[in-house]
C-alpha positions as CSV (number, residue, x, y, z in Angstrom):
1,X,93.5,83.6,134.6
2,X,90.8,84.0,131.9
3,X,90.5,81.6,129.0
4,X,88.5,81.8,125.8
5,X,87.9,79.8,122.7
6,X,85.9,82.7,121.1
7,X,88.0,84.6,118.6
8,X,86.1,87.9,119.1
9,X,87.0,87.8,122.8
10,X,90.7,87.1,122.1
11,X,90.9,89.9,119.6
12,X,89.1,92.3,122.0
13,X,91.6,91.4,124.7
14,X,94.5,92.1,122.4
15,X,93.1,95.5,121.4
16,X,92.4,96.4,125.0
17,X,96.0,95.5,126.1
18,X,98.1,96.6,123.1
19,X,95.9,99.1,121.2
20,X,94.5,99.1,117.7
21,X,97.9,98.3,116.2
22,X,98.7,94.9,117.8
23,X,100.5,91.8,116.6
24,X,98.0,89.1,117.6
25,X,95.4,90.4,115.1
26,X,97.8,89.5,112.3
27,X,98.2,85.9,113.4
28,X,94.7,85.0,114.7
29,X,92.1,84.0,112.1
30,X,88.8,82.1,112.1
31,X,90.5,79.3,110.3
32,X,93.3,78.7,112.8
33,X,92.3,80.0,116.2
34,X,92.2,77.5,119.1
35,X,92.3,79.5,122.4
36,X,93.6,82.6,124.2
37,X,94.5,83.3,127.8
38,X,94.7,86.5,129.8
39,X,96.1,87.3,133.2
40,X,96.0,91.1,133.8
41,X,98.2,92.6,131.1
42,X,99.7,89.2,130.1
43,X,98.3,87.5,127.1
44,X,98.9,84.4,125.0
45,X,97.1,82.5,122.2
46,X,97.3,79.2,120.4
47,X,96.6,78.5,116.7
48,X,96.7,75.4,114.6
49,X,99.7,74.5,112.6
50,X,102.4,71.9,112.2
51,X,103.5,72.2,114.9
52,X,100.7,73.9,116.9
53,X,101.9,77.5,117.4
54,X,101.5,80.2,120.0
55,X,102.5,83.7,121.1
56,X,103.1,84.8,124.7
57,X,103.2,88.4,125.9
58,X,103.8,90.1,129.3
59,X,105.3,89.0,132.6
60,X,103.0,86.2,133.4
61,X,101.6,84.6,130.2
62,X,100.0,81.2,130.2
63,X,102.1,78.5,128.4
64,X,99.9,76.1,126.5
65,X,101.3,72.5,126.7
66,X,100.2,71.9,123.1
67,X,102.8,74.4,121.7
68,X,105.5,72.9,119.5
69,X,106.6,76.4,118.7
70,X,106.1,79.7,120.5
71,X,107.1,83.3,119.9
72,X,107.7,85.0,123.2
73,X,107.6,88.8,123.3
74,X,110.3,90.9,125.0
75,X,111.8,88.4,127.4
76,X,114.0,85.4,126.9
77,X,113.7,82.4,129.2
78,X,116.3,79.6,128.8
79,X,113.5,77.1,128.1
80,X,109.7,77.1,127.7
81,X,107.8,73.7,128.0
82,X,111.0,72.0,127.0
83,X,111.4,74.3,123.9
84,X,114.7,75.9,123.2
85,X,115.3,79.4,121.8
86,X,116.3,79.5,118.1
87,X,116.2,83.0,116.7
88,X,114.6,86.4,117.2
89,X,112.3,88.5,115.0
90,X,110.5,91.8,115.3
91,X,107.0,92.8,114.1
92,X,106.5,96.3,112.8
93,X,103.4,98.1,111.4
94,X,102.4,101.4,109.9
95,X,99.2,103.4,109.4
96,X,99.1,104.1,105.7
97,X,98.7,107.7,104.4
98,X,98.7,109.6,101.1
99,X,102.4,110.6,101.4
100,X,103.1,110.9,97.7
101,X,105.7,108.1,97.8
102,X,105.7,106.2,94.6
103,X,106.4,102.7,93.5
104,X,106.2,100.9,90.1
105,X,103.6,98.1,90.3
106,X,105.3,95.0,88.8
107,X,103.7,92.2,86.9
108,X,106.7,90.6,85.3
109,X,107.1,87.3,87.2
110,X,110.4,86.4,85.6
111,X,111.9,89.8,86.6
112,X,110.7,89.4,90.2
113,X,111.9,85.8,90.5
114,X,115.3,86.6,89.1
115,X,115.8,89.4,91.6
116,X,114.6,87.2,94.5
117,X,116.9,84.4,93.3
118,X,119.8,86.8,93.3
119,X,119.2,88.9,96.4
120,X,116.7,87.0,98.7
121,X,116.5,83.3,97.7
122,X,114.7,82.3,100.9
123,X,111.8,84.7,100.4
124,X,108.5,83.3,101.7
125,X,106.4,84.7,98.9
126,X,106.8,84.3,95.1
127,X,104.7,85.6,92.2
128,X,101.5,83.8,91.6
129,X,100.6,83.1,95.3
130,X,96.9,83.4,96.3
131,X,97.7,85.9,99.1
132,X,99.4,88.6,96.9
133,X,97.8,92.0,96.4
134,X,100.5,93.6,94.4
135,X,104.3,93.6,93.8
136,X,106.1,96.9,93.9
137,X,109.5,98.0,92.7
138,X,111.9,101.0,92.8
139,X,114.3,101.7,89.9
140,X,117.8,103.1,90.2
141,X,119.4,105.8,88.0
142,X,120.2,103.2,85.4
143,X,116.5,102.3,85.1
144,X,117.2,98.9,86.6
145,X,114.8,97.6,89.3
146,X,116.8,98.0,92.5
147,X,114.4,96.8,95.2
148,X,111.1,94.9,95.2
149,X,108.5,93.7,97.7
150,X,105.0,92.3,97.8
151,X,101.9,93.2,99.8
152,X,100.0,90.1,100.8
153,X,96.7,89.5,102.7
154,X,97.0,86.9,105.4
155,X,94.2,84.6,106.4
156,X,93.6,86.9,109.4
157,X,92.5,89.6,106.9
158,X,95.5,91.7,107.7
159,X,98.0,93.1,105.1
160,X,101.7,92.4,105.3
161,X,104.8,93.5,103.4
162,X,106.8,90.5,102.4
163,X,109.7,89.3,100.2
164,X,111.6,92.6,100.3
165,X,114.8,92.3,98.3
166,X,117.4,94.9,97.2
167,X,120.1,94.2,94.7
168,X,123.5,93.9,96.5
169,X,125.0,96.7,94.4
170,X,122.1,99.1,95.4
171,X,122.1,98.4,99.2
172,X,122.6,101.3,101.6
173,X,121.3,103.8,99.1
174,X,117.8,104.3,100.4
175,X,115.9,102.1,97.9
176,X,114.4,99.8,100.6
177,X,113.1,102.9,102.5
178,X,111.6,104.3,99.3
179,X,110.1,100.9,98.5
180,X,108.5,100.5,101.9
181,X,107.1,104.0,101.9
182,X,105.7,103.6,98.4
183,X,104.1,100.3,99.3
184,X,102.4,102.0,102.1
185,X,101.2,104.9,100.0
186,X,99.9,102.6,97.3
187,X,98.1,100.4,99.9
188,X,96.4,103.6,101.1
189,X,95.1,104.3,97.6
190,X,93.5,100.8,97.6
191,X,91.7,101.5,100.9
192,X,94.1,99.6,103.1
193,X,94.5,101.4,106.5
194,X,97.4,99.4,108.1
195,X,100.2,97.1,106.9
196,X,102.6,95.0,109.0
197,X,105.9,93.2,108.4
198,X,108.2,90.8,110.2
199,X,112.0,91.2,110.2
200,X,114.9,89.3,111.8
201,X,116.1,91.0,115.0
202,X,119.7,91.1,113.7
203,X,118.7,92.8,110.4
204,X,119.5,96.3,111.7
205,X,119.7,97.9,108.2
206,X,116.2,96.7,107.3
207,X,114.9,98.0,110.6
208,X,116.4,101.4,110.0
209,X,114.8,101.5,106.5
210,X,111.4,100.6,107.8
211,X,111.6,103.2,110.6
212,X,112.5,105.9,108.0
213,X,109.5,104.7,105.9
214,X,107.1,105.3,108.8
215,X,106.8,101.8,110.4
216,X,106.9,101.4,114.2
217,X,108.1,98.3,116.0
218,X,105.2,96.6,117.9
219,X,107.1,93.8,119.6
220,X,110.4,91.8,119.6
221,X,110.1,88.0,119.8
222,X,112.3,85.0,120.5
223,X,111.1,81.9,118.7
224,X,111.2,78.6,120.8
225,X,111.0,75.2,119.2
226,X,110.5,71.8,120.8
227,X,113.5,69.6,120.2
């Protein structure tokens, strides 16, 4: 097994194993990186947090005993270092392109907060955060904002679509797909080459919308937490 505390080496390993579009580059940053481990095509890394957090990939990843929480890709042990499985999520990404898809760039914080309160109250990002790049929206035939989302820049330097919300009365009508595609096209116009997103593994409707918009699933994870 190889081990490194050099972030450049960890990111190079991730790119070599998984390709340019890889999940680790979204989570590893100079401000949080602790260590990474490689055994052939298996890879894991540890970052700071409360609790200390890790990702594990492949058939034989190293399990860091410091982890209080770990996301394990594509396999589901009953227990890891005493940690129990809680829930699953997937990470998706797309290469942006000038597709012609359109969004309305939104600046009305009251409108955004009202729609989030109504349709996605647990959203991780709200207007005014220091990570946000732009909020986008799609209107319905009644000229009402039907779906919204925000592009944020994580501390890793990678761009992520977050806080996607569609009004309940407008779900299943293609607004989420149009929103995700429009966010990608607008990101391209700003010189952003790739965007990612995380989605719960049981949110099949959202996954279908993202696939139609041009996103590709990079990995499916199970989150484990220490009791």
